[in-house]
C-alpha positions as CSV (number, residue, x, y, z in Angstrom):
1,M,88.0,132.7,125.8
2,K,85.3,130.6,127.0
3,G,83.4,131.7,124.5
4,L,86.3,130.8,122.1
5,T,86.4,127.6,123.4
6,L,83.0,126.5,123.2
7,F,83.0,128.1,119.5
8,F,85.8,125.7,118.8
9,N,83.9,122.5,120.6
10,Y,81.1,123.2,118.2
11,R,82.6,123.6,114.9
12,F,84.8,119.9,115.9
13,D,81.9,118.2,117.1
14,A,79.8,119.7,113.9
15,Y,83.0,118.3,111.5
16,C,82.8,115.0,113.6
17,I,78.8,114.7,113.2
18,G,79.2,115.6,109.6
19,M,82.0,113.3,108.9
20,R,80.0,110.6,110.5
21,E,77.0,111.0,107.6
22,L,79.3,111.8,104.9
23,F,80.8,108.2,105.5
24,E,77.6,106.2,106.1
25,Q,76.2,107.8,102.6
26,I,79.7,106.4,100.8
27,K,80.0,103.3,103.1
28,Q,78.4,100.9,100.9
29,F,80.1,101.9,97.9
30,S,83.3,101.7,99.5
31,V,83.0,98.4,101.0
32,M,81.6,97.4,97.8
33,I,84.5,98.6,95.9
34,V,86.8,96.8,98.8
35,L,85.2,94.0,98.8
36,L,84.8,93.5,94.8
37,F,88.6,94.4,94.2
38,Y,89.9,93.5,97.4
39,T,92.9,92.0,95.6
40,A,93.8,95.9,94.1
41,T,93.0,97.7,97.0
42,P,96.2,97.6,98.8
43,G,97.7,97.7,95.4
44,L,95.8,101.2,95.2
45,L,97.0,102.4,98.3
46,A,100.7,101.5,97.9
47,L,100.6,103.6,94.4
48,I,99.8,106.5,96.2
49,F,103.3,106.3,98.1
50,L,105.0,105.1,95.0
51,W,104.0,108.1,93.2
52,M,105.1,110.1,96.3
53,G,108.6,108.3,96.1
54,K,108.2,109.8,92.5
55,V,108.4,113.4,93.6
56,V,111.2,112.7,96.4
57,Q,113.5,111.2,94.0
58,E,113.7,113.8,91.1
59,Q,114.8,112.9,87.4
60,V,116.1,116.2,86.6
61,G,115.5,116.6,82.6
62,Q,112.4,114.1,82.9
63,D,108.8,115.1,83.8
64,G,107.6,111.9,85.7
65,S,107.9,113.8,89.1
66,Q,106.1,116.6,87.8
67,I,103.4,114.3,86.5
68,H,102.8,112.4,89.7
69,A,103.0,115.9,91.7
70,W,100.6,117.2,89.9
71,A,98.0,114.3,89.9
72,L,98.5,113.9,93.7
73,L,97.4,117.8,94.0
74,V,94.4,117.1,92.0
75,L,93.8,113.6,94.1
76,Q,93.6,116.3,97.0
77,S,91.5,119.1,95.2
78,V,89.1,116.3,94.4
79,L,89.1,115.3,98.4
80,F,88.2,118.8,99.3
81,L,85.6,119.5,96.7
82,V,83.7,116.5,98.6
83,I,84.4,117.0,101.8
84,R,84.7,120.9,102.2
85,P,80.7,121.8,103.0
86,V,81.4,119.5,106.2
87,V,85.0,121.4,106.9
88,L,83.3,124.7,106.6
89,N,80.4,123.7,108.4
90,S,78.1,125.1,105.5
91,A,74.5,124.9,106.6
92,N,75.4,126.8,109.4
93,L,77.7,129.2,107.5
94,T,75.5,132.4,109.1
95,F,74.9,131.5,112.4
96,Q,78.6,131.3,112.9
97,R,79.5,134.6,111.1
98,S,77.3,136.2,113.4
99,L,78.7,135.1,116.7
100,F,82.2,137.4,115.9
101,S,82.5,140.7,114.5
102,N,86.2,139.6,113.5
103,L,86.3,136.0,111.4
104,W,89.5,134.7,112.6
105,P,88.4,132.6,114.5
106,L,86.2,130.6,111.6
107,R,89.3,130.6,109.6
108,V,91.6,129.4,112.1
109,M,89.2,126.2,112.6
110,D,88.8,126.0,108.8
111,G,92.4,125.2,108.9
112,V,92.8,122.9,111.6
113,L,89.9,120.8,110.4
114,M,91.7,121.2,106.7
115,T,94.9,119.9,108.2
116,I,93.2,117.2,109.9
117,S,91.0,115.9,106.6
118,N,94.2,116.7,104.1
119,V,95.0,112.8,103.7
120,P,97.5,113.3,100.9
121,F,99.3,115.8,103.3
122,W,99.4,113.4,105.9
123,I,101.0,110.4,103.8
124,A,103.6,113.3,102.9
125,V,104.1,113.9,106.2
126,L,104.7,110.2,106.9
127,L,106.8,109.5,103.9
128,A,109.4,112.0,104.9
129,S,109.2,111.1,108.9
130,Q,110.4,107.4,107.8
131,M,112.8,109.1,105.4
132,G,114.3,111.0,108.2
133,W,114.4,114.8,108.0
134,S,117.4,115.3,107.6
135,K,117.1,113.4,104.1
136,V,114.0,115.7,103.4
137,A,116.2,118.7,103.7
138,L,118.1,117.3,101.1
139,A,115.6,117.3,98.7
140,P,113.9,121.1,98.6
141,H,111.2,119.8,96.2
142,F,109.5,117.4,98.2
143,S,109.6,120.1,101.2
144,L,107.8,122.4,98.6
145,F,105.4,120.1,98.1
146,I,104.1,119.1,101.5
147,V,103.7,123.1,101.6
148,A,101.8,123.3,98.3
149,Q,99.6,120.8,100.1
150,L,98.5,122.8,102.6
151,I,98.1,125.8,100.8
152,F,96.0,124.1,98.1
153,G,94.0,122.3,101.0
154,L,93.7,126.2,102.6
155,I,92.5,127.7,99.6
156,S,90.2,125.1,98.0
157,L,87.5,126.1,101.1
158,Y,87.6,129.7,99.6
159,R,88.5,129.9,96.1
160,P,88.0,126.4,94.6
161,T,87.7,128.3,91.4
162,A,91.3,129.4,91.7
163,V,92.6,126.0,92.5
164,F,91.3,124.4,89.1
165,I,92.3,127.1,87.3
166,S,95.9,126.8,88.7
167,L,95.7,123.2,88.3
168,V,95.1,123.2,84.7
169,S,97.5,125.5,84.4
170,A,100.1,123.6,85.8
171,F,99.3,120.6,83.7
172,L,99.7,122.6,80.7
173,L,103.6,123.9,82.0
174,V,104.4,120.0,82.9
175,G,108.0,120.0,81.1
176,W,108.1,123.9,80.9
177,F,110.3,124.2,84.0
178,S,113.7,122.5,84.4
179,T,112.9,121.3,88.2
180,L,110.2,120.1,90.2
181,F,111.2,123.3,92.6
182,L,110.6,125.9,90.2
183,W,107.7,124.4,88.4
184,L,106.2,123.9,92.6
185,S,107.3,127.5,92.8
186,F,105.3,129.2,90.4
187,I,102.2,127.3,90.9
188,I,102.0,128.6,94.1
189,I,103.0,132.1,93.5
190,W,100.2,131.6,90.7
191,L,97.7,130.1,92.7
192,I,97.9,133.0,95.4
193,C,97.6,135.5,92.8
194,L,94.5,133.9,91.4
195,T,93.0,134.1,95.2
196,L,93.5,137.8,95.5
197,L,91.6,138.6,92.0
198,P,87.8,138.6,91.9
199,L,87.5,135.8,89.8
200,D,83.7,135.3,89.9
201,K,83.4,138.8,88.8
202,Y,85.9,138.7,86.1
203,L,84.4,135.3,84.7
204,N,80.8,135.9,85.2
205,V,80.1,132.1,84.2
206,A,75.9,131.7,83.3
207,S,75.1,133.7,85.9
208,V,71.5,132.9,87.5
209,S,70.7,136.6,86.9
210,N,71.6,136.2,82.7
211,F,70.9,132.3,82.7
212,K,66.9,132.1,82.8
213,A,64.7,128.6,83.3
214,N,63.2,129.0,79.8
215,S,62.9,125.7,78.9
216,Q,63.5,122.0,80.6
217,M,66.7,121.8,79.7
218,S,68.2,125.0,80.9
219,F,66.0,123.6,84.1
220,W,69.0,121.2,84.7
221,L,71.5,123.6,83.3
222,I,71.2,125.8,86.0
223,W,71.4,123.0,89.0
224,V,74.4,122.1,87.1
225,K,75.9,126.1,87.5
226,E,74.8,126.2,91.0
227,H,76.2,122.6,92.1
228,A,79.2,122.6,89.8
229,S,81.7,120.9,92.5
230,S,79.4,117.6,92.3
231,V,80.7,117.1,88.6
232,L,83.9,118.4,89.0
233,W,84.7,115.8,91.4
234,R,83.4,113.4,89.5
235,F,85.7,114.9,86.2
236,G,88.7,114.9,88.8
237,V,88.1,111.4,90.2
238,M,87.9,110.2,86.4
239,F,91.5,111.8,85.6
240,V,93.0,110.2,88.5
241,L,91.6,107.1,87.7
242,L,92.8,107.3,84.0
243,F,96.2,108.8,84.9
244,T,96.5,105.2,87.2
245,S,95.6,103.0,84.8
246,D,98.0,104.7,82.0
247,Y,100.6,104.1,84.9
248,V,99.8,100.7,85.6
249,L,99.2,99.7,82.0
250,T,103.0,101.1,81.0
251,L,104.0,98.0,83.7
252,R,101.6,95.7,82.5
253,P,100.5,96.3,78.9
254,D,98.9,92.5,78.7
255,L,96.3,93.2,81.3
256,I,94.3,96.6,79.4
257,E,91.3,94.5,78.9
258,V,90.9,93.7,82.8
259,I,91.8,97.5,83.5
260,G,89.7,99.2,80.7
261,A,86.6,97.1,82.1
262,F,87.4,98.2,85.8
263,C,88.1,101.8,84.7
264,I,84.0,101.5,82.7
265,A,82.9,99.6,85.9
266,L,84.4,102.6,88.5
267,S,83.3,105.3,86.2
268,L,79.7,103.9,85.5
269,L,79.5,103.6,89.2
270,L,80.6,107.5,89.8
271,W,78.1,108.7,87.2
272,G,75.8,106.6,88.4
273,S,75.3,107.6,91.8
274,F,75.0,111.4,89.8
275,I,71.2,110.6,89.5
276,F,71.0,110.4,93.7
277,A,71.8,113.9,93.8
278,T,69.4,115.3,90.6
279,K,66.4,113.2,91.9
280,P,65.4,114.8,94.7
281,L,65.3,118.2,92.7
282,L,63.0,116.8,90.2
283,K,60.4,115.5,93.2
284,Q,60.9,118.9,94.9
285,Y,59.3,120.6,91.7
286,L,57.2,117.7,90.6
287,G,53.8,119.6,91.6
288,F,55.0,122.8,89.0
289,W,55.6,120.4,86.6
290,R,52.7,118.9,87.0
291,S,50.6,121.9,86.6
292,L,52.2,122.6,83.3
293,K,51.1,119.0,82.0
294,L,54.9,118.3,81.6
295,E,55.3,115.8,84.1
296,K,55.9,113.3,81.4
297,K,58.4,115.0,79.3
298,I,60.4,115.9,82.5
299,Y,60.7,112.2,83.3
300,R,61.4,111.3,79.6
301,Q,64.4,114.3,80.1
302,F,65.6,113.0,83.5
303,F,66.2,109.2,82.4
304,G,67.3,110.4,78.8
305,L,69.9,112.8,79.8
306,H,71.6,110.1,82.7
307,L,71.1,107.8,80.0
308,C,73.1,109.9,77.8
309,V,75.7,110.8,80.2
310,L,76.6,106.4,81.2
311,F,76.4,105.7,77.6
312,F,78.9,108.3,76.7
313,V,81.1,107.4,79.5
314,W,81.1,104.0,78.5
315,G,82.0,104.8,74.8
316,G,84.4,107.3,75.7
317,L,86.3,104.8,77.6
318,Y,85.5,102.1,75.3
319,V,87.5,103.8,72.7
320,W,90.3,105.2,75.0
321,F,91.1,101.6,76.1
322,G,91.0,99.6,72.5
323,M,87.2,98.3,72.3
324,H,87.9,94.8,73.8
325,S,85.2,92.6,73.6
326,L,85.1,92.3,77.6
327,M,83.7,96.2,77.6
328,L,80.8,95.2,76.1
329,F,79.5,93.3,78.6
330,F,78.0,96.7,80.3
331,I,75.8,97.4,77.6
332,P,72.9,96.3,78.9
333,C,73.7,96.8,82.3
334,I,73.3,100.9,82.3
335,P,69.6,101.2,81.3
336,L,69.1,99.0,84.7
337,Y,71.5,101.0,86.4
338,V,69.7,104.2,85.6
339,W,66.6,102.6,86.5
340,L,67.4,101.1,89.8
341,A,69.4,104.3,91.3
342,W,65.7,106.3,90.5
343,L,64.1,103.4,93.0
344,S,66.6,103.0,95.8
345,A,70.7,103.7,96.2
346,Q,70.6,99.8,97.9
347,L,69.2,98.2,94.6
348,F,71.5,100.0,92.4
349,S,74.6,98.9,94.5
350,V,73.5,95.2,94.3
351,M,72.6,95.6,90.8
352,W,76.2,97.2,90.0
353,C,78.2,95.0,92.3
354,S,76.5,91.5,90.7
355,S,77.1,92.7,87.6
356,V,80.9,93.7,88.1
357,F,81.3,90.2,89.5
358,I,79.2,88.3,86.8
359,I,81.1,89.8,84.1
360,F,84.3,89.3,85.4
361,L,83.6,85.9,86.2
362,I,82.5,85.4,82.4
363,Y,86.1,86.9,81.6
364,E,87.8,84.2,83.6
365,L,85.7,81.6,82.4
366,L,85.7,82.2,78.9
367,Y,88.8,83.9,78.2
368,L,91.3,82.8,80.3
369,S,90.2,78.6,80.3
370,A,90.6,79.3,76.7
């Protein structure tokens, strides 16, 4: 029993240290976003509670509650893609498994730490407590949604592929079920079935054994395959961002230019920060590329790929939001984002914050004064 107590204390201390380090990594970006968009931040937080309210107040025959429930599950899954290594203490996983012949202590702590970290779940519980549990009993679909949050959170730790497939399936089945309760029931059952299947064996997507680094491009593709979570959570955030902006535009269609620029700014920040993940890999193998006399080529490819990604993101959002002139001001900023992100995170942060502030200031001076 004493050994279990020591292990639980170790896991909790490792979790606290890991979360502290994670917050340090994202602090400069989160503080910067809050300072720059401080008027919109409370509204974005209130929007999550509004989505929860839409889930509670289901209207039979309409798909809105299913869409909002799905968006909240996506938001939760993105959160766990980011903090999953911290919750599992992945860096010391082999050491943890060597301590016990049975893995149940690890699973118990995984579940406890997952529940502590599940912010959308606690928001739902807070909303339910404010409503009163007697009223929640009259809305069984909301109770099932809270259960779904716990199940999705737990399975996302061990089977993120199953969560991804179930979320895609859930989106395709929106509107196929007459009530939110039936839709959630099917998704939960489908997720559990996917969890029990050996998906890695069946999918066998681009395994390292049959995907060889015989070119510089495949070198990067292998990295993306091995770090798929780093790409998937960015796509998840992008989807939630687009869904949120689409919802706000239904209420205020006159703000499409500002909201479009806001989404482009956050998306460029999101994908520009991807350089921080790939830069260490380039430096790690720089001697190898230098020995092959490919140093300049791999540098050009590195910057070219990141420029293509950022311009592709900008172009897609530019078309999505109706090609307004305010969004054109981001074009000269993109090469600067890539160059400064390569130099340091601080320079990238300052450049991003300054450019967004100047762009919105120009909009205020030129458009609102007209």
